[in-house]
C-alpha positions in Angstrom: 83.6 80.6 104.7 87.1 80.7 103.2 90.0 81.8 105.4 91.2 85.3 104.5 94.9 86.0 104.1 95.5 88.8 106.6 98.0 90.4 104.2 95.6 90.7 101.3 94.4 94.1 100.1 90.7 93.3 100.9 91.7 92.6 104.5 91.4 96.3 105.3 87.7 97.1 105.1 87.0 100.7 103.9 84.4 102.7 105.8 81.5 104.3 103.9 82.1 107.7 105.3 85.1 110.0 105.0 87.0 111.8 107.7 87.8 115.4 108.1 90.8 115.2 105.7 88.6 113.5 103.2 90.7 110.3 103.3 88.8 107.1 104.0 89.3 105.6 107.4 89.7 101.9 107.6 88.2 99.8 110.4 90.6 97.6 112.3 89.9 95.4 115.3 91.7 95.6 118.6 93.3 92.3 117.7 94.5 93.5 114.3 96.1 96.6 116.1 97.9 94.3 118.5 99.0 91.7 115.9 99.7 93.9 113.0 101.0 97.0 114.7 104.1 97.3 112.4 102.1 97.3 109.2 99.6 99.7 110.7 102.4 102.1 111.7 103.8 102.0 108.1 100.4 102.7 106.8 100.0 105.7 109.2 103.3 107.0 107.9 101.8 106.8 104.4 98.9 109.0 105.6 96.2 106.4 106.2 93.6 106.8 109.1 92.2 103.9 111.1 89.2 103.4 113.4 89.8 100.8 116.0 86.9 98.7 117.0 86.3 96.4 120.0 83.5 93.9 119.6 82.3 95.7 116.5 82.0 99.1 118.3 84.4 102.0 117.3 86.5 103.0 120.3 89.2 105.2 118.9 90.8 106.7 115.8 94.4 106.6 114.7 95.4 109.5 112.4 98.8 110.5 111.1 100.3 113.6 112.5 100.5 116.5 110.1 104.1 117.2 109.5 105.1 120.8 108.8 107.5 121.2 106.0 109.7 124.2 105.7 109.7 125.9 102.3 112.3 128.5 101.7 111.4 132.0 100.6 113.3 131.5 97.4 111.4 128.4 96.5 108.1 130.1 97.3 108.9 133.1 95.1 109.9 130.8 92.3 106.6 128.9 92.6 104.6 132.2 92.3 106.8 133.8 89.6 104.7 132.5 86.8 101.3 133.0 88.5 98.9 135.5 86.9 98.7 139.0 88.6 95.8 139.7 90.8 93.4 142.6 89.9 92.6 143.9 93.4 89.4 145.7 92.4 88.1 142.5 90.8 89.2 140.4 93.8 87.4 142.8 96.2 84.2 142.6 94.1 84.3 138.8 94.1 84.8 138.7 97.9 82.0 141.2 98.5 79.7 139.1 96.3 80.2 135.9 98.3 81.1 137.1 101.8 78.6 139.0 104.1 79.9 142.2 105.5 77.0 142.4 108.0 78.5 142.9 111.5 75.4 141.4 113.1 75.7 137.7 113.9 73.5 135.2 112.1 71.0 133.2 114.0 
């Protein structure tokens, strides 16, 4: 079996399942976390998620923190300035069609 370059793109194996934020988590070994922590931290900064394994068994997940960004009121108003107006009666009819108004719990 040929030796893999640890810096190559295929070094990071993608999981077949997606996580809550719909990004694909990548499996990394405990040894990779120790030896390549700087690169892993840079990838976390870029939004990647990792599942750390020990002896092939998942033991933890590294996920980037969600950073809250401030958007000024003026910027928000400017973004919505060109948006179409909302017809409230039509919106209510759409909501009533898809959302149950039954106060009794399901199940």
